[in-house]
C-alpha positions in Angstrom: 18.6 -78.9 232.2 18.1 -80.4 228.7 21.3 -78.6 227.6 23.3 -80.0 230.5 22.1 -83.5 229.6 22.9 -83.0 225.9 26.4 -81.8 226.8 26.9 -84.8 229.0 25.9 -87.1 226.2 28.5 -85.6 223.8 31.3 -85.4 226.3 34.2 -87.8 225.8 33.2 -88.5 222.1 35.6 -87.8 219.3 34.4 -85.4 216.5 33.2 -88.2 214.2 31.3 -89.9 217.0 29.7 -86.6 217.9 28.6 -86.2 214.2 27.0 -89.6 214.2 25.2 -89.0 217.5 23.7 -85.6 216.6 22.9 -86.2 212.9 19.4 -85.2 212.0 17.4 -85.8 208.8 18.1 -88.3 206.0 19.5 -91.9 206.4 22.8 -92.2 208.2 25.5 -94.8 207.6 28.1 -95.1 210.4 31.1 -97.1 209.1 32.5 -98.3 212.4 35.9 -99.9 212.3 36.7 -102.6 214.8 37.0 -101.2 218.4 35.9 -97.7 217.3 33.2 -97.4 220.0 30.1 -98.2 217.9 28.0 -99.3 220.8 28.8 -96.1 222.6 27.7 -94.1 219.5 24.4 -96.1 219.2 23.5 -95.8 222.9 24.4 -92.1 223.0 22.4 -91.5 219.8 19.3 -93.1 221.2 19.7 -91.1 224.5 20.3 -87.9 222.5 17.1 -88.4 220.4 15.1 -88.6 223.6 16.9 -85.7 225.4 17.6 -83.2 222.6 15.0 -84.1 219.9 12.1 -84.9 222.2 11.6 -88.3 220.6 9.4 -90.6 222.6 11.0 -93.9 223.6 8.2 -96.0 222.0 9.0 -94.3 218.7 12.4 -96.0 218.6 13.2 -99.4 217.2 16.8 -100.5 217.7 17.9 -103.8 216.1 20.9 -105.8 217.1 22.1 -109.3 216.2 22.3 -110.9 219.6 20.1 -110.8 222.8 23.3 -110.0 224.8 23.9 -106.9 222.7 20.2 -105.9 223.0 20.3 -106.3 226.8 23.5 -104.3 227.1 22.2 -101.5 224.8 19.0 -101.2 226.8 20.9 -101.1 230.1 23.3 -98.4 228.9 20.5 -96.2 227.5 18.6 -96.6 230.9 21.8 -95.4 232.7 21.7 -92.3 230.5 18.0 -91.4 230.4 16.4 -93.5 233.2 13.4 -95.8 233.2 11.8 -94.3 230.1 14.2 -96.5 228.1 12.1 -99.5 229.0 9.5 -98.4 226.5 11.9 -98.7 223.5 12.0 -101.7 221.4 15.6 -102.9 221.5 15.8 -106.5 220.2 17.2 -108.9 217.7 15.6 -109.1 214.2 13.9 -112.3 215.3 12.5 -111.0 218.6 11.2 -107.8 216.9 9.5 -109.9 214.3 7.9 -112.3 216.9 6.5 -109.2 218.7 4.9 -108.0 215.4 3.7 -111.5 214.5 2.1 -112.2 217.9 -0.2 -109.2 216.9 -0.5 -109.8 213.2 0.0 -113.5 212.4 -3.8 -114.1 212.6 -4.0 -112.3 209.2 -1.9 -115.1 207.8 -4.0 -117.9 209.3 -1.8 -118.6 212.4 -3.0 -118.4 216.0 -1.1 -116.1 218.4 0.3 -119.2 220.2 2.3 -120.4 217.2 5.4 -122.5 217.9 8.9 -121.4 216.8 10.9 -124.3 215.3 14.7 -124.2 215.7 17.1 -125.7 213.2 16.8 -129.2 214.8 12.9 -129.1 214.7 12.9 -127.8 211.2 15.3 -130.6 210.1 13.1 -133.2 211.8 10.0 -132.1 209.9 11.9 -131.9 206.6 13.1 -135.5 207.2 9.5 -136.6 207.8 8.3 -134.9 204.6 11.2 -136.5 202.6 10.3 -139.9 204.0 6.7 -139.5 203.0 7.9 -138.7 199.4 10.1 -141.8 199.4 13.2 -139.8 198.8 16.6 -141.5 199.2 18.4 -139.7 202.1 21.8 -140.7 200.6 21.0 -139.0 197.3 19.1 -136.1 198.9 20.6 -135.3 202.3 17.9 -133.7 204.5 20.4 -131.3 206.0 21.3 -130.1 202.5 17.7 -129.7 201.5 17.0 -127.8 204.7 19.9 -125.4 203.9 18.5 -124.8 200.4 15.0 -124.0 201.8 16.5 -121.7 204.4 18.5 -119.8 201.7 15.3 -119.5 199.6 13.5 -118.0 202.6 16.4 -115.6 203.2 15.9 -114.4 199.6 12.1 -114.1 200.3 11.2 -116.9 197.8 8.1 -118.8 198.9 7.4 -122.3 197.6 5.8 -121.1 194.4 8.5 -118.5 193.7 11.2 -121.1 194.3 9.5 -123.7 192.0 9.4 -121.1 189.2 13.1 -120.4 189.6 14.3 -124.1 189.6 17.1 -124.9 187.2 17.7 -128.6 187.7 16.2 -131.8 188.9 17.7 -131.5 192.4 16.0 -128.0 192.8 12.7 -129.5 191.5 12.9 -132.1 194.3 13.6 -129.4 196.9 10.7 -127.4 195.5 8.4 -130.3 196.2 9.7 -130.8 199.7 9.5 -127.0 200.4 5.9 -126.8 199.4 4.8 -129.7 201.6 7.1 -128.6 204.5 5.5 -125.2 204.5 2.0 -126.8 204.5 3.0 -129.0 207.4 4.4 -126.0 209.3 1.1 -124.1 208.9 -0.9 -127.1 209.9 1.3 -127.4 213.1 0.7 -123.7 213.8 4.5 -123.3 213.7 7.1 -121.1 212.0 10.8 -121.7 211.6 13.4 -119.0 212.3 13.5 -117.9 208.6 9.7 -117.6 208.6 9.8 -115.1 211.4 11.3 -112.5 209.1 9.7 -113.7 205.9 6.1 -113.7 207.4 6.7 -110.2 208.9 7.7 -108.9 205.5 4.6 -110.6 204.1 2.3 -108.9 206.7 3.9 -105.5 206.0 3.6 -105.9 202.2 0.1 -107.4 202.0 -1.7 -105.5 204.7 -1.4 -101.7 204.3 -3.2 -101.0 207.7 -0.6 -103.2 209.5 2.2 -101.4 207.7 0.7 -98.1 208.7 0.5 -99.1 212.3 4.2 -99.8 212.6 5.2 -96.9 210.3 3.2 -94.6 212.5 4.9 -95.9 215.6 8.6 -96.1 214.7 10.0 -92.7 213.8 13.6 -93.8 214.3 15.1 -97.1 213.3 18.6 -98.0 214.2 20.3 -101.2 213.0 23.6 -102.6 214.4 26.0 -104.9 212.5 24.3 -103.9 209.2 27.0 -105.8 207.2 25.5 -109.1 208.5 22.0 -108.5 207.2 20.6 -110.8 204.5 18.1 -109.9 201.8 15.0 -110.6 203.9 16.3 -108.4 206.7 17.2 -105.7 204.3 13.7 -105.7 202.8 12.2 -105.8 206.4 14.1 -102.6 207.3 13.1 -101.0 204.0 9.4 -101.8 204.7 9.5 -100.4 208.2 11.3 -97.2 207.1 8.9 -96.6 204.2 9.2 -93.5 202.0 7.8 -90.0 202.1 5.6 -90.9 199.1 3.2 -93.1 201.3 1.6 -90.2 203.1 3.7 -90.6 206.2 7.3 -89.2 206.4 9.9 -92.0 206.2 11.3 -93.1 209.5 14.9 -91.8 210.2 17.2 -94.7 209.5 20.7 -95.1 211.1 22.7 -98.2 210.3 26.0 -99.0 211.8 28.5 -101.6 210.5 31.8 -102.4 208.9 32.0 -104.2 205.5 35.5 -105.3 206.6 33.9 -107.5 209.3 31.3 -109.1 207.0 32.0 -112.8 207.6 28.6 -114.5 207.5 28.3 -115.0 203.7 27.7 -118.7 204.3 24.6 -117.8 206.3 23.2 -115.6 203.5 24.5 -112.2 204.8 24.8 -109.8 201.8 27.8 -107.5 202.0 26.2 -105.4 199.2 23.6 -104.2 201.7 26.2 -102.0 203.4 28.4 -101.5 200.3 25.4 -100.1 198.3 23.8 -98.2 201.1 24.4 -94.8 199.5 22.9 -96.1 196.2 19.8 -97.4 198.0 19.4 -94.2 200.0 20.9 -91.4 197.7 20.4 -88.7 200.3 22.4 -90.7 202.9 25.2 -89.2 205.1 28.2 -91.4 205.8 30.4 -91.0 208.9 33.6 -92.9 209.2 34.9 -94.0 212.7 38.6 -94.9 212.4 39.9 -94.2 215.9 40.3 -97.5 217.7 40.0 -97.7 221.5 40.8 -101.4 221.9 44.2 -102.4 220.4 47.8 -101.2 220.2 49.0 -99.6 216.9 51.1 -102.6 216.0 48.1 -104.9 216.1 46.0 -102.4 214.0 48.8 -101.9 211.5 48.9 -105.7 210.9 45.1 -105.8 210.5 45.1 -102.7 208.2 47.8 -104.4 206.0 45.9 -107.6 205.6 42.4 -106.1 204.9 43.8 -103.4 202.5 44.3 -106.3 199.9 40.6 -106.8 199.5 39.3 -105.0 196.4 36.2 -102.9 196.2 36.1 -101.9 199.8 35.7 -98.4 201.3 39.1 -97.2 202.3 39.6 -96.8 206.0 42.6 -97.0 208.3 42.3 -97.9 212.0 44.5 -95.9 214.3 45.1 -95.7 218.0 46.7 -93.1 220.3 47.5 -95.9 222.8 51.1 -96.3 221.5 52.6 -99.0 219.3 52.7 -101.7 222.0 54.5 -105.0 221.9 55.3 -106.6 218.5 53.3 -109.6 217.4 54.9 -112.9 218.2 55.1 -115.5 215.4 55.8 -119.2 216.1 56.5 -122.0 213.7 55.7 -125.4 215.2 56.7 -128.8 213.9 53.1 -130.2 214.2 49.8 -129.4 215.8 50.9 -130.9 219.2 54.0 -128.8 219.2 51.9 -125.7 218.5 49.5 -126.5 221.4 52.5 -127.1 223.7 53.9 -123.7 222.7 50.6 -122.1 223.6 50.5 -123.9 226.9 54.1 -122.8 227.8 53.3 -119.2 226.9 50.1 -119.3 229.0 52.1 -120.4 232.0 54.9 -117.9 231.4 52.5 -115.0 231.0 50.7 -115.9 234.2 54.0 -116.5 236.1 55.4 -113.2 235.1 52.1 -111.4 236.0 51.6 -110.2 232.4 48.3 -112.0 231.6 45.9 -114.4 233.4 44.2 -117.4 231.8 40.9 -115.5 231.8 42.5 -112.7 229.7 43.3 -115.2 226.9 41.5 -116.5 223.9 42.7 -119.1 221.4 41.2 -118.8 217.9 41.1 -121.4 215.1 39.3 -121.7 211.8 37.4 -124.9 212.3 35.9 -126.6 215.4 37.9 -129.8 215.0 41.1 -127.8 215.7 40.2 -127.4 219.4 40.8 -131.1 220.2 44.6 -131.0 220.4 44.5 -127.8 222.6 41.9 -129.5 224.9 44.1 -132.6 225.3 47.2 -130.6 226.1 45.3 -128.2 228.5 43.7 -131.1 230.3 47.0 -132.8 230.9 48.5 -129.5 232.1 45.4 -128.7 234.2 44.9 -125.4 232.5 41.2 -124.4 233.0 39.5 -123.8 229.6 36.1 -123.4 228.0 35.2 -124.2 224.5 32.6 -121.8 223.2 30.1 -123.5 220.9 30.2 -127.0 222.3 26.9 -128.8 223.0 24.8 -125.8 224.0 22.4 -126.1 226.9 19.2 -125.8 224.9 20.5 -128.5 222.4 20.8 -131.2 225.1 18.4 -134.0 224.7 16.8 -133.9 228.0 16.3 -130.1 227.8 14.8 -130.4 224.4 12.5 -133.2 225.7 11.1 -131.0 228.4 10.8 -128.0 226.1 8.8 -130.2 223.7 6.4 -131.1 226.5 5.9 -127.4 227.2 5.5 -126.5 223.5 2.8 -129.2 223.2 1.0 -127.8 226.2 0.9 -124.4 224.6 0.2 -125.7 221.0 -0.9 -129.3 220.7 -0.8 -129.0 216.9 3.0 -128.7 217.1 3.6 -132.0 215.3 7.4 -132.2 215.6 7.3 -131.6 219.4 4.3 -134.0 219.8 6.2 -136.8 217.9 9.3 -136.2 220.1 7.5 -136.8 223.4 4.8 -139.3 222.5 7.1 -142.2 223.4 9.5 -140.3 225.7 9.8 -141.8 228.3 8.9 -145.1 226.7 5.1 -145.8 226.7 4.9 -148.7 224.1 3.8 -146.3 221.3 6.0 -147.6 218.5 6.7 -146.5 214.9 3.9 -148.8 213.5 1.3 -147.1 215.8 2.6 -143.7 214.7 2.3 -144.7 211.0 -1.3 -145.8 211.6 -2.1 -142.4 213.3 -0.5 -140.6 210.4 -2.6 -142.5 207.9 -5.7 -141.6 209.9 -4.7 -137.9 209.9 -4.1 -137.9 206.1 -7.4 -139.8 205.3 -9.5 -137.5 207.6 -7.6 -134.3 206.8 -7.0 -133.7 210.5 -3.9 -132.8 212.5 -1.7 -135.4 214.2 -3.0 -134.3 217.7 -6.6 -134.8 216.5 -5.7 -138.3 215.2 -4.4 -139.1 218.8 -7.8 -138.1 220.1 -9.4 -140.5 217.7 -6.8 -143.3 218.2 -9.6 -145.9 218.5 -10.2 -145.5 214.7 -6.5 -146.1 213.8 -6.6 -149.9 213.9 -4.2 -150.2 216.9 -3.8 -153.0 219.5 -5.9 -152.4 222.6 -2.6 -152.0 224.6 -1.3 -149.2 222.3 -4.8 -147.5 222.3 -4.7 -147.5 226.1 -1.2 -146.0 226.1 -2.3 -143.3 223.7 -5.4 -142.3 225.6 -3.3 -142.1 228.8 -0.8 -139.8 227.0 -3.7 -137.6 225.6 -5.1 -137.4 229.2 -1.7 -136.4 230.5 -1.4 -133.5 228.0 -4.9 -132.4 228.6 -4.3 -132.4 232.4 -1.2 -130.2 231.9 -3.1 -127.9 229.6 -5.6 -127.2 232.4 -2.6 -125.6 234.3 -2.1 -123.3 231.3 -5.7 -122.3 231.3 -5.5 -121.6 235.0 -2.6 -119.2 234.2 -0.2 -121.2 236.3 3.4 -119.8 236.4 5.7 -121.3 233.7 8.1 -122.8 236.3 5.3 -124.6 238.0 4.0 -126.1 234.7 7.5 -127.1 233.8 7.9 -128.9 237.2 4.5 -130.6 236.8 5.4 -131.8 233.2 8.6 -133.3 234.5 6.9 -135.1 237.3 3.7 -136.2 235.6 5.4 -137.4 232.4 7.8 -139.7 234.1 10.8 -137.9 232.6 12.3 -137.2 236.0 11.6 -140.7 237.4 13.3 -142.3 234.5 16.5 -140.3 235.0 16.4 -140.6 238.8 16.0 -144.4 238.7 18.8 -144.8 236.3 22.2 -146.1 237.5 24.0 -144.0 234.8 26.0 -141.2 236.6 25.5 -139.1 233.5 21.7 -139.1 234.2 22.4 -137.1 237.4 23.8 -134.4 235.2 20.7 -134.6 233.0 18.5 -134.2 236.1 20.6 -131.1 237.0 20.1 -129.7 233.5 16.3 -130.2 233.9 16.4 -128.4 237.2 18.4 -125.6 235.5 15.6 -125.2 232.9 13.0 -124.9 235.7 15.3 -122.2 237.2 15.5 -120.4 233.9 11.6 -120.3 233.9 11.8 -118.8 237.5 14.3 -116.1 236.3 11.9 -115.3 233.4 9.1 -114.8 235.8 11.1 -112.5 238.0 12.3 -110.1 235.3 10.8 -106.8 234.3 8.4 -107.2 231.4 8.2 -104.9 228.4 5.1 -102.8 227.7 2.1 -104.9 226.6 3.7 -108.1 227.6 2.6 -110.6 230.2 4.3 -113.5 232.0 3.1 -116.8 230.4 4.3 -120.2 229.3 4.1 -119.0 225.7 6.2 -116.0 226.6 8.8 -118.2 228.3 9.1 -120.5 225.3 9.5 -117.5 223.0 12.3 -116.2 225.2 14.0 -119.6 225.1 13.6 -119.9 221.3 15.2 -116.5 220.8 18.1 -116.9 223.2 21.3 -116.1 221.4 22.9 -119.2 220.1 26.3 -118.5 221.8 26.7 -120.0 225.3 27.8 -117.5 227.9 31.3 -116.5 227.3 33.3 -116.4 230.5 34.2 -112.9 231.7 37.5 -114.2 233.0 37.8 -111.5 235.7 37.7 -113.9 238.7 40.8 -115.7 240.0 42.6 -115.9 236.7 39.5 -117.3 235.1 39.6 -119.8 232.2 41.2 -119.8 228.8 38.5 -119.4 226.1 38.8 -121.5 222.9 36.6 -120.6 219.9 36.4 -120.5 216.2 37.1 -117.2 214.4 33.4 -116.9 213.5 32.4 -117.1 217.1 35.0 -114.5 218.1 33.3 -111.6 216.3 32.3 -108.8 218.7 34.6 -110.0 221.5 37.9 -108.7 222.7 40.7 -110.1 224.9 44.0 -108.7 226.2 45.9 -111.8 224.8 45.0 -113.6 221.6 46.5 -116.7 220.0 45.6 -117.0 216.3 46.5 -120.6 215.5 46.7 -122.8 212.4 47.9 -120.0 210.1 48.5 -122.3 207.1 47.2 -122.3 203.5 44.4 -124.8 203.3 43.6 -124.4 207.1 43.2 -120.6 207.1 42.4 -119.6 204.5 40.3 -122.8 204.3 41.0 -125.1 201.4 37.3 -124.8 200.3 37.9 -121.1 199.5 40.9 -121.5 197.3 40.6 -120.2 193.8 37.3 -118.4 194.7 38.0 -114.6 194.8 34.8 -113.8 196.7 35.3 -116.5 199.2 39.0 -115.6 199.7 38.0 -112.0 200.4 35.6 -113.3 203.1 38.5 -115.4 204.6 40.6 -112.2 204.7 37.8 -110.4 206.5 37.8 -113.3 209.0 41.5 -112.8 209.5 40.9 -109.1 210.1 38.2 -109.9 212.7 40.7 -112.3 214.4 43.6 -109.8 214.5 41.4 -106.9 215.8 40.1 -109.0 218.8 43.5 -108.5 220.6 44.0 -105.6 222.9 47.7 -105.9 224.0 49.3 -109.2 222.9 48.8 -111.1 219.7 50.4 -114.4 218.8 50.4 -116.0 215.3 51.3 -119.6 215.0 51.4 -122.3 212.3 52.5 -125.9 212.0 54.9 -127.3 209.4 52.6 -130.3 209.1 49.4 -131.5 210.7 47.6 -134.8 210.7 44.8 -135.3 208.3 43.0 -138.7 208.2 46.0 -140.2 210.0 48.6 -139.0 207.5 50.9 -135.9 207.8 49.8 -133.0 205.6 52.4 -130.3 204.8 50.9 -126.8 204.5 52.7 -123.7 203.4 52.4 -120.6 205.6 49.1 -118.7 205.3 49.1 -115.9 202.8 47.8 -113.7 205.6 51.1 -114.1 207.4 52.9 -112.9 204.3 50.6 -109.9 204.1 51.7 -108.5 207.5 54.8 -106.3 207.3 57.8 -108.3 208.7 58.8 -105.3 210.9 55.6 -106.0 213.1 56.4 -109.6 213.9 59.0 -111.2 216.2 59.4 -114.7 214.9 60.0 -117.8 217.0 60.5 -116.1 220.3 58.5 -114.9 223.2 58.6 -111.6 225.0 61.0 -113.0 227.6 63.6 -113.6 224.8 63.0 -117.4 225.0 63.6 -118.9 221.5 62.0 -122.1 220.4 64.4 -124.5 218.8 64.9 -123.5 215.2 63.0 -125.8 212.9 64.9 -127.2 210.1 62.8 -128.2 207.1 63.8 -131.8 207.2 61.8 -134.5 205.4 59.2 -135.7 207.8 59.0 -139.4 208.8 55.7 -140.2 210.4 56.1 -141.4 214.0 55.7 -145.2 214.4 52.2 -146.4 215.4 51.9 -146.9 219.1 52.9 -150.5 220.0 50.4 -152.6 221.9 52.2 -152.1 225.1 51.5 -150.5 228.5 47.9 -149.8 229.1 46.5 -151.4 225.9 43.2 -153.0 225.6 44.0 -155.9 223.4 41.4 -158.7 223.9 39.0 -156.3 225.6 35.5 -157.5 224.7 32.9 -154.7 224.9 29.1 -154.9 224.3 26.6 -152.1 223.9 25.5 -150.8 227.3 28.9 -151.6 229.0 30.2 -148.9 231.3 33.9 -148.0 230.8 36.5 -145.6 232.2 38.9 -143.7 229.9 42.0 -141.9 231.2 41.1 -138.6 229.6 37.4 -138.7 229.0 36.3 -140.4 232.3 33.2 -142.5 232.5 31.3 -143.6 229.4 28.7 -146.0 228.1 29.3 -148.1 225.0 26.7 -147.3 222.3 28.0 -149.3 219.4 30.7 -151.9 218.7 32.2 -153.1 215.4 35.2 -155.0 214.0 37.3 -157.5 215.8 40.9 -158.2 216.9 43.1 -155.3 215.9 40.2 -153.6 214.1 37.8 -153.7 217.1 36.2 -150.3 217.6 33.6 -149.0 220.1 31.6 -145.8 220.0 31.3 -144.6 223.5 29.2 -141.7 224.9 31.3 -139.8 227.5 28.5 -137.3 228.5 29.7 -133.7 228.1 32.6 -134.9 225.8 30.0 -136.4 223.5 30.4 -139.6 221.5 33.9 -140.9 220.8 34.8 -143.6 218.3 37.8 -145.5 219.7 40.1 -148.1 218.2 40.3 -150.4 221.2 43.8 -151.7 220.6 45.2 -148.2 221.4 42.5 -146.8 223.7 43.3 -146.6 227.4 39.8 -148.0 228.4 38.9 -150.1 231.4 35.7 -152.0 231.6 33.9 -151.4 234.9 
């Protein structure tokens, strides 16, 4: 029986994949080229360990970079070995660390209900700290300071280590902010995302019995996307694997990755983790997966040609037995509008000729701002599309407001969440009152929540004191539900109703507030889904568990599958595209200064990362790949000429058909004439000259629909309005040329 299962697990694998699945003994590095079946190898290896090596599921820890990947892996292993797979730990780095910390954080002075701060929460707390230190935000941008602190944590530098390593006055200021920020986090019983890994490493390094517990448990550790790990993640894996010298045999480590797809240097990912794996683990075995199951050979040859120009890389050559396929199609547009129109025309042609549906198509660009012109052209052409990485569900204000209520219910010491909701909806608790409460907290050495409970000592007006005591009573009332182990969805519904959040939106005459109500209903539905799912071993359904789930949700919105009724065209940046694949791909903006980005010019290391990004973009395409560039594109209202991207020159000419589509249609040849900028639109037609807008006015715009004026400035021809158009966000419009009607 076991032999039959083993045979089944190896069937359909190529020889290199089989070697990776059956390897036994020392550390294993699987260098998996794009589309070479790495998920298959990982899932089959896990199943093989259980079936052929008698490894228990709870002895396996598999780490991925996204929740989606973790869910897929668990599902695929379950299909192979049945329900036993549920006992494995398959999770992201952050989820695995939270599971460890819920057990061990008490050793570091945290309670088990600690809050997890996302980037926005973290930035808010850093801004508060900087305000208390009287730092000028123009000179020291809070976002910049937050980024430096995050990088320090990724290098496992605590406040004292960072202070000792400072080299200039800016870093000395950051060190001061970092130290207080960390104290405030601890006082709030909260950790930011970087802490989750840093604190887990601290537990494993400082407490031998905690390390022994996890070393004893995990006999096999598998890490996906190893090229994307940063220093802290590298050390975490090293601590969990251990060494034979510590009395327990080292865990068997298998890492899978591709240095050619390391594109997250800006997030602290260290390519050397995968490049130096054989130095770090001298007895390591390396298996190279070069057979690609995704793309045609022409696409792979183009990608191989580009990436081969990066120095100091492990030589590998992707190949496919799927045939050479269609040539790549190159297109030179006059400007970015012409480029978007070409893409539109090709989308229609491909659909009309039954070659490719909208849902089979992705459009990639280097920076988010490049999506705008495609969105405008697609809207006018009624082509359904989705921009991946817009305002994500969990970043919407009303969703964050309700989550802040829930976080305070679980952990009233969570200062950032408490400050977010204390006057949301408005309760007459203003900034002055909050300053008084802060002073009381500092003077008495108590938390912000404790100062609210002693508001009568803060020198407030009777009216404000009453508002605060009503707010404290509300939170306490909701905390009773928690004590009664009420379901998370019920607590969420109660918080919405009791706080007045829902009433405020329902009573509003702003149509956008209807959408906000729907978003809040959706969050309650998310809580219901959480309650209905199967729980992992040792886990129970709770509000804290739900909040943890939400905090760890992958930061990419759901990407449309595109299988139904032609689906929607997916627009995304190249960084977002990693790990995805589409039958048809348009790689746009292939110009020097756009891609590669102007910021990377002259920096060899940065240019190599841009080239890896190009390799990732090229290898997302399964059947059809378009490369387009513009002769000029607008920048700050002026035309900017950009030469062709060097990546275009690096692809052999024989692989690209320039300026024509598969149907033989040729775009008009573009002569390199001197460009004359088009005249500014005259104030004719539907112009808004003389339109007087005030903050709060409701307006209608031809493209963006209904909006609310949130700021006005200038007059006459220079009159501007910043208008919030709901899902389109805030738009700053020059009224003279904006097709806006006042309602």
